[in-house]
C-alpha positions as CSV (number, residue, x, y, z in Angstrom):
1,X,0.0,0.0,0.0
2,X,2.8,2.5,0.7
3,X,3.9,2.1,-3.0
4,X,0.4,3.1,-4.2
5,X,0.3,6.2,-2.0
6,X,3.7,7.2,-3.2
7,X,2.6,6.9,-6.8
8,X,-0.5,9.0,-6.1
9,X,1.6,11.6,-4.4
10,X,3.9,11.8,-7.5
11,X,0.9,11.9,-9.8
12,X,-0.8,14.7,-7.8
13,X,2.5,16.7,-7.7
14,X,2.8,16.3,-11.5
15,X,-0.8,17.4,-12.1
16,X,-0.4,20.5,-9.9
17,X,2.9,21.4,-11.7
18,X,1.2,21.0,-15.1
19,X,-1.7,23.2,-14.0
20,X,0.8,25.8,-12.7
21,X,2.8,25.7,-15.9
22,X,-0.4,25.9,-18.1
23,X,-1.7,28.7,-16.0
24,X,1.5,30.7,-16.1
25,X,1.7,30.4,-19.9
26,X,-1.9,31.4,-20.3
27,X,-1.6,34.4,-17.9
28,X,1.6,35.5,-19.7
29,X,-0.2,35.3,-23.0
30,X,-3.2,37.2,-21.7
31,X,-0.9,39.8,-20.2
32,X,0.8,40.4,-23.5
33,X,-2.6,40.7,-25.2
34,X,-3.6,43.2,-22.5
35,X,-0.4,45.2,-23.3
36,X,-1.3,45.1,-27.0
37,X,-4.8,46.4,-26.2
38,X,-3.3,49.3,-24.3
39,X,-0.8,50.1,-27.1
40,X,-3.4,49.8,-29.9
41,X,-6.0,52.1,-28.2
42,X,-4.9,55.0,-30.3
43,X,-5.7,53.2,-33.6
44,X,-8.8,54.6,-35.0
45,X,-10.6,52.0,-37.2
46,X,-12.9,53.2,-39.9
47,X,-16.6,53.1,-39.5
48,X,-18.2,50.1,-41.3
49,X,-20.5,52.4,-43.2
50,X,-17.5,54.2,-44.8
51,X,-16.0,51.0,-46.3
52,X,-16.9,50.3,-49.9
53,X,-19.2,47.4,-50.5
54,X,-17.2,44.7,-52.4
55,X,-18.5,42.0,-54.7
56,X,-16.4,39.0,-54.1
57,X,-16.3,36.6,-57.1
58,X,-15.2,33.0,-57.3
59,X,-11.6,34.1,-58.4
60,X,-11.2,36.3,-55.3
61,X,-12.5,33.5,-53.1
62,X,-10.1,31.0,-54.7
63,X,-7.2,33.3,-54.2
64,X,-8.0,33.9,-50.6
65,X,-8.4,30.2,-49.9
66,X,-5.1,29.6,-51.7
67,X,-3.2,32.1,-49.6
68,X,-4.6,30.7,-46.4
69,X,-3.9,27.1,-47.5
70,X,-0.4,27.9,-48.6
71,X,0.3,29.4,-45.1
72,X,-1.0,26.4,-43.4
73,X,1.1,24.1,-45.6
74,X,4.2,26.1,-45.0
75,X,3.8,26.0,-41.2
76,X,2.9,22.3,-41.1
77,X,6.0,21.6,-43.4
78,X,8.1,23.6,-41.0
79,X,6.9,21.5,-38.1
80,X,9.0,18.6,-39.3
81,X,12.1,20.8,-39.4
82,X,11.7,23.0,-36.3
83,X,9.6,20.8,-34.0
84,X,6.0,20.9,-33.0
85,X,6.5,23.6,-30.3
86,X,7.8,26.2,-32.6
87,X,5.4,25.3,-35.4
88,X,2.5,25.7,-32.9
89,X,4.0,29.0,-31.9
90,X,4.2,30.2,-35.5
91,X,0.7,29.0,-36.4
92,X,-1.2,31.4,-34.2
93,X,-0.3,34.6,-36.0
94,X,0.0,33.8,-39.6
95,X,-2.8,31.3,-40.0
96,X,-5.4,33.2,-38.1
97,X,-4.5,36.8,-38.8
98,X,-2.3,37.3,-41.9
99,X,-4.8,36.3,-44.6
100,X,-7.5,38.5,-43.0
101,X,-5.1,41.4,-42.8
102,X,-3.8,41.0,-46.3
103,X,-7.4,40.8,-47.7
104,X,-8.6,43.8,-45.7
105,X,-5.6,45.9,-46.7
106,X,-5.8,45.1,-50.4
107,X,-9.6,45.1,-50.6
108,X,-10.5,48.0,-48.4
109,X,-7.7,50.2,-47.0
110,X,-4.8,50.4,-44.5
111,X,-7.3,51.8,-41.9
112,X,-9.4,48.7,-42.3
113,X,-6.4,46.5,-41.5
114,X,-5.6,48.8,-38.5
115,X,-9.1,48.1,-37.2
116,X,-8.5,44.4,-37.3
117,X,-5.1,44.8,-35.6
118,X,-6.8,46.8,-32.9
119,X,-9.4,44.1,-32.2
120,X,-7.1,41.1,-32.5
121,X,-5.7,41.1,-28.9
122,X,-9.2,40.9,-27.5
123,X,-10.0,38.0,-29.7
124,X,-6.8,36.1,-29.1
125,X,-7.8,35.7,-25.5
126,X,-10.5,33.2,-26.7
127,X,-7.8,31.0,-28.3
128,X,-5.8,31.1,-25.0
129,X,-8.9,30.3,-23.0
130,X,-9.9,27.5,-25.4
131,X,-6.4,25.9,-25.3
132,X,-6.2,26.2,-21.5
133,X,-9.6,24.6,-21.1
134,X,-8.8,21.9,-23.6
135,X,-5.6,21.0,-21.8
136,X,-7.8,19.9,-18.8
137,X,-10.9,18.7,-20.6
138,X,-9.6,16.5,-23.4
139,X,-8.4,13.6,-21.2
140,X,-11.5,13.2,-19.0
141,X,-14.1,14.1,-21.7
142,X,-12.5,12.7,-24.8
143,X,-11.5,14.6,-27.9
144,X,-14.9,15.5,-29.3
145,X,-16.8,16.4,-26.0
146,X,-13.6,18.0,-24.5
147,X,-13.1,20.2,-27.5
148,X,-16.8,21.1,-27.6
149,X,-16.6,22.1,-24.0
150,X,-13.4,24.1,-24.5
151,X,-15.0,25.9,-27.4
152,X,-18.0,26.7,-25.3
153,X,-15.8,28.1,-22.6
154,X,-14.0,30.3,-25.2
155,X,-17.5,31.4,-26.4
156,X,-18.3,32.5,-22.9
157,X,-15.1,34.5,-22.8
158,X,-16.0,36.2,-26.1
159,X,-19.5,37.0,-24.8
160,X,-18.1,38.5,-21.6
161,X,-15.6,40.6,-23.6
162,X,-18.4,41.7,-25.9
163,X,-20.5,42.8,-22.9
164,X,-17.6,44.8,-21.5
165,X,-16.8,46.5,-24.9
166,X,-20.5,47.3,-25.5
167,X,-20.9,48.8,-22.0
168,X,-17.8,51.0,-22.5
169,X,-19.1,52.1,-25.9
170,X,-22.5,53.1,-24.7
171,X,-22.8,56.8,-23.8
172,X,-23.5,57.6,-20.2
173,X,-27.1,58.5,-19.5
174,X,-27.4,61.8,-17.5
175,X,-30.4,63.0,-15.7
176,X,-32.2,66.0,-17.4
177,X,-32.1,68.9,-15.0
178,X,-35.5,70.2,-16.2
C-alpha cells in the first residue's frame, strides 16, 4: 500500500505542476494581449459604413483560400524541421491573422487593416482560454466532447468581452435637469 500512495503523491504533484505551468503560460499570453490592447488604443478603425461594398467573385475566393492554404502548408511543413512547439507558436499569428489582414488591406484600406489589428488582442484571448480549457478537458471528456466544452468556454469568454466592450461604448445617461 505505501507504494500506491507514493505513486498517487507523485501523480498529484505532476498534475499540480502541469496546472501551474499551463496557468503561467496562459496568464503571460493574456498579459501580452492586454499590453497590446493598451498600445493599440490609439488606432482609429474606420466606421463600417465608410468602407466600400465589395462584390467577391469566385476568383477572389479561390485566391483567398489559396493564400490561407499555402500558409497552413508552409507551417505544417516547417513542423518537421523546427519541431511541434515552434510550429505551434508560429501558427497562431500567420494562419489566423495574416490572410485576413492582407485581404482587408488590399480590398479596403490600410485603416481597415488597422481596425483588425486593434481588435485582434481581444479575440486572441479566446484562443488562450480554449487551449487552456482543452488541456484539462480532453483527457476526462475525450477529444470530441472535450473540444466542444473548451470551445463553449471560449465562447463564454467572447460573450463577456463583448459585454464589456459594449458597455464602454454606450454613452453615459445623464439626468435631465429640467
